[in-house]
N, CA, C and O atoms as CSV, one atom per row, in Angstrom:
chain,resi,resn,atom,element,x,y,z
A,1,MET,N,N,0.847,-1.164,0.000
A,1,MET,CA,C,0.000,0.000,0.000
A,1,MET,C,C,0.901,1.238,0.000
A,1,MET,O,O,1.919,1.264,0.692
A,2,ARG,N,N,0.534,2.246,-0.763
A,2,ARG,CA,C,1.295,3.495,-0.830
A,2,ARG,C,C,0.748,4.525,0.147
A,2,ARG,O,O,-0.443,4.566,0.453
A,3,ILE,N,N,1.666,5.350,0.620
A,3,ILE,CA,C,1.274,6.462,1.481
A,3,ILE,C,C,2.089,7.679,1.054
A,3,ILE,O,O,3.286,7.574,0.787
A,4,ASN,N,N,1.437,8.821,0.994
A,4,ASN,CA,C,2.126,10.075,0.693
A,4,ASN,C,C,2.443,10.787,1.993
A,4,ASN,O,O,1.590,10.905,2.872
A,5,VAL,N,N,3.667,11.257,2.109
A,5,VAL,CA,C,4.109,11.990,3.283
A,5,VAL,C,C,4.520,13.382,2.822
A,5,VAL,O,O,5.415,13.521,1.989
A,6,TYR,N,N,3.879,14.402,3.354
A,6,TYR,CA,C,4.207,15.784,3.019
A,6,TYR,C,C,4.951,16.409,4.178
A,6,TYR,O,O,4.555,16.265,5.335
A,7,VAL,N,N,6.021,17.098,3.867
A,7,VAL,CA,C,6.879,17.680,4.893
A,7,VAL,C,C,6.860,19.199,4.766
A,7,VAL,O,O,7.126,19.749,3.698
A,8,ASP,N,N,6.547,19.855,5.851
A,8,ASP,CA,C,6.618,21.308,5.917
A,8,ASP,C,C,8.010,21.642,6.441
A,8,ASP,O,O,8.273,21.523,7.638
A,9,GLY,N,N,8.895,22.059,5.548
A,9,GLY,CA,C,10.284,22.296,5.902
A,9,GLY,C,C,10.467,23.367,6.967
A,9,GLY,O,O,11.351,23.240,7.815
A,10,PHE,N,N,9.660,24.415,6.944
A,10,PHE,CA,C,9.760,25.492,7.928
A,10,PHE,C,C,9.513,24.948,9.328
A,10,PHE,O,O,10.307,25.180,10.239
A,11,ASN,N,N,8.420,24.231,9.495
A,11,ASN,CA,C,8.102,23.676,10.816
A,11,ASN,C,C,9.085,22.586,11.226
A,11,ASN,O,O,9.398,22.450,12.409
A,12,LEU,N,N,9.566,21.822,10.279
A,12,LEU,CA,C,10.569,20.806,10.599
A,12,LEU,C,C,11.816,21.474,11.154
A,12,LEU,O,O,12.348,21.051,12.180
A,13,TYR,N,N,12.282,22.514,10.479
A,13,TYR,CA,C,13.507,23.186,10.923
A,13,TYR,C,C,13.312,23.859,12.277
A,13,TYR,O,O,14.081,23.614,13.207
A,14,TYR,N,N,12.308,24.690,12.393
A,14,TYR,CA,C,12.134,25.455,13.631
A,14,TYR,C,C,11.615,24.610,14.788
A,14,TYR,O,O,11.824,24.965,15.947
A,15,GLY,N,N,10.951,23.511,14.499
A,15,GLY,CA,C,10.434,22.661,15.566
A,15,GLY,C,C,11.391,21.580,16.023
A,15,GLY,O,O,11.296,21.100,17.152
A,16,SER,N,N,12.323,21.189,15.143
A,16,SER,CA,C,13.174,20.053,15.486
A,16,SER,C,C,14.664,20.306,15.348
A,16,SER,O,O,15.451,19.774,16.131
A,17,LEU,N,N,15.070,21.104,14.371
A,17,LEU,CA,C,16.489,21.183,14.054
A,17,LEU,C,C,17.180,22.471,14.494
A,17,LEU,O,O,18.396,22.473,14.682
A,18,LYS,N,N,16.450,23.548,14.659
A,18,LYS,CA,C,17.074,24.816,15.016
A,18,LYS,C,C,17.762,24.709,16.376
A,18,LYS,O,O,17.174,24.241,17.351
A,19,GLY,N,N,19.014,25.152,16.420
A,19,GLY,CA,C,19.765,25.114,17.668
A,19,GLY,C,C,20.395,23.768,17.975
A,19,GLY,O,O,21.057,23.624,19.002
A,20,GLN,N,N,20.209,22.786,17.116
A,20,GLN,CA,C,20.798,21.467,17.306
A,20,GLN,C,C,22.085,21.366,16.482
A,20,GLN,O,O,22.214,22.050,15.467
A,21,PRO,N,N,23.029,20.534,16.896
A,21,PRO,CA,C,24.263,20.401,16.121
A,21,PRO,C,C,24.060,19.622,14.817
A,21,PRO,O,O,24.904,19.685,13.923
A,22,TYR,N,N,22.963,18.900,14.706
A,22,TYR,CA,C,22.726,18.076,13.523
A,22,TYR,C,C,21.721,18.764,12.611
A,22,TYR,O,O,20.631,19.127,13.051
A,23,LYS,N,N,22.077,18.944,11.351
A,23,LYS,CA,C,21.204,19.645,10.417
A,23,LYS,C,C,20.691,18.746,9.294
A,23,LYS,O,O,19.840,19.171,8.513
A,24,TRP,N,N,21.183,17.531,9.198
A,24,TRP,CA,C,20.774,16.641,8.124
A,24,TRP,C,C,19.836,15.574,8.669
A,24,TRP,O,O,20.086,14.979,9.717
A,25,LEU,N,N,18.770,15.348,7.947
A,25,LEU,CA,C,17.795,14.328,8.326
A,25,LEU,C,C,17.304,13.666,7.052
A,25,LEU,O,O,16.771,14.339,6.169
A,26,ASN,N,N,17.474,12.371,6.947
A,26,ASN,CA,C,16.994,11.642,5.782
A,26,ASN,C,C,15.516,11.327,6.025
A,26,ASN,O,O,15.169,10.340,6.673
A,27,LEU,N,N,14.664,12.190,5.489
A,27,LEU,CA,C,13.222,12.063,5.738
A,27,LEU,C,C,12.645,10.787,5.145
A,27,LEU,O,O,11.774,10.162,5.751
A,28,GLU,N,N,13.114,10.398,3.979
A,28,GLU,CA,C,12.583,9.196,3.351
A,28,GLU,C,C,12.877,7.966,4.197
A,28,GLU,O,O,11.992,7.140,4.420
A,29,THR,N,N,14.106,7.839,4.666
A,29,THR,CA,C,14.474,6.702,5.510
A,29,THR,C,C,13.704,6.721,6.822
A,29,THR,O,O,13.234,5.681,7.283
A,30,MET,N,N,13.572,7.903,7.428
A,30,MET,CA,C,12.822,8.010,8.676
A,30,MET,C,C,11.376,7.541,8.490
A,30,MET,O,O,10.852,6.785,9.307
A,31,CYS,N,N,10.742,7.995,7.414
A,31,CYS,CA,C,9.347,7.610,7.159
A,31,CYS,C,C,9.224,6.121,6.858
A,31,CYS,O,O,8.268,5.475,7.287
A,32,GLU,N,N,10.191,5.574,6.120
A,32,GLU,CA,C,10.162,4.138,5.833
A,32,GLU,C,C,10.295,3.316,7.112
A,32,GLU,O,O,9.660,2.271,7.247
A,33,LEU,N,N,11.116,3.782,8.048
A,33,LEU,CA,C,11.263,3.079,9.326
A,33,LEU,C,C,10.011,3.207,10.187
A,33,LEU,O,O,9.636,2.265,10.884
A,34,LEU,N,N,9.362,4.373,10.139
A,34,LEU,CA,C,8.152,4.593,10.929
A,34,LEU,C,C,6.921,3.922,10.334
A,34,LEU,O,O,5.979,3.592,11.055
A,35,LEU,N,N,6.928,3.720,9.011
A,35,LEU,CA,C,5.772,3.168,8.301
A,35,LEU,C,C,6.195,1.954,7.474
A,35,LEU,O,O,6.140,2.002,6.246
A,36,PRO,N,N,6.618,0.862,8.129
A,36,PRO,CA,C,7.203,-0.269,7.401
A,36,PRO,C,C,6.239,-1.000,6.467
A,36,PRO,O,O,6.690,-1.700,5.560
A,37,ASN,N,N,4.949,-0.860,6.657
A,37,ASN,CA,C,3.993,-1.590,5.826
A,37,ASN,C,C,3.514,-0.792,4.621
A,37,ASN,O,O,2.578,-1.203,3.935
A,38,PHE,N,N,4.153,0.353,4.360
A,38,PHE,CA,C,3.734,1.231,3.280
A,38,PHE,C,C,4.889,1.524,2.337
A,38,PHE,O,O,6.055,1.477,2.728
A,39,GLU,N,N,4.551,1.824,1.096
A,39,GLU,CA,C,5.511,2.338,0.124
A,39,GLU,C,C,5.454,3.858,0.255
A,39,GLU,O,O,4.467,4.485,-0.131
A,40,VAL,N,N,6.510,4.441,0.798
A,40,VAL,CA,C,6.536,5.858,1.128
A,40,VAL,C,C,6.859,6.705,-0.104
A,40,VAL,O,O,7.788,6.408,-0.855
A,41,GLN,N,N,6.075,7.761,-0.291
A,41,GLN,CA,C,6.338,8.754,-1.330
A,41,GLN,C,C,6.360,10.112,-0.654
A,41,GLN,O,O,5.400,10.501,0.011
A,42,LEU,N,N,7.466,10.833,-0.828
A,42,LEU,CA,C,7.629,12.127,-0.158
A,42,LEU,C,C,7.209,13.271,-1.060
A,42,LEU,O,O,7.383,13.222,-2.278
A,43,GLY,N,N,6.657,14.294,-0.445
A,43,GLY,CA,C,6.364,15.548,-1.100
A,43,GLY,C,C,6.730,16.652,-0.147
A,43,GLY,O,O,6.825,16.414,1.057
A,44,SER,N,N,6.938,17.851,-0.640
A,44,SER,CA,C,7.289,18.965,0.256
A,44,SER,C,C,6.660,20.253,-0.238
A,44,SER,O,O,6.251,20.359,-1.395
A,45,HIS,N,N,6.587,21.233,0.655
A,45,HIS,CA,C,6.055,22.558,0.311
A,45,HIS,C,C,7.200,23.532,0.255
A,45,HIS,O,O,6.993,24.715,-0.017
């Protein structure tokens, strides 16, 4: 089964990454690990 995952980059940065030493996040891999029973397709704004 396919699932679409949309990422709001602004909220991702300011909610999770701002002020952290790590700035890289592989969103596709993260979503695949969180949703193992789905074929993940990423989209962004």
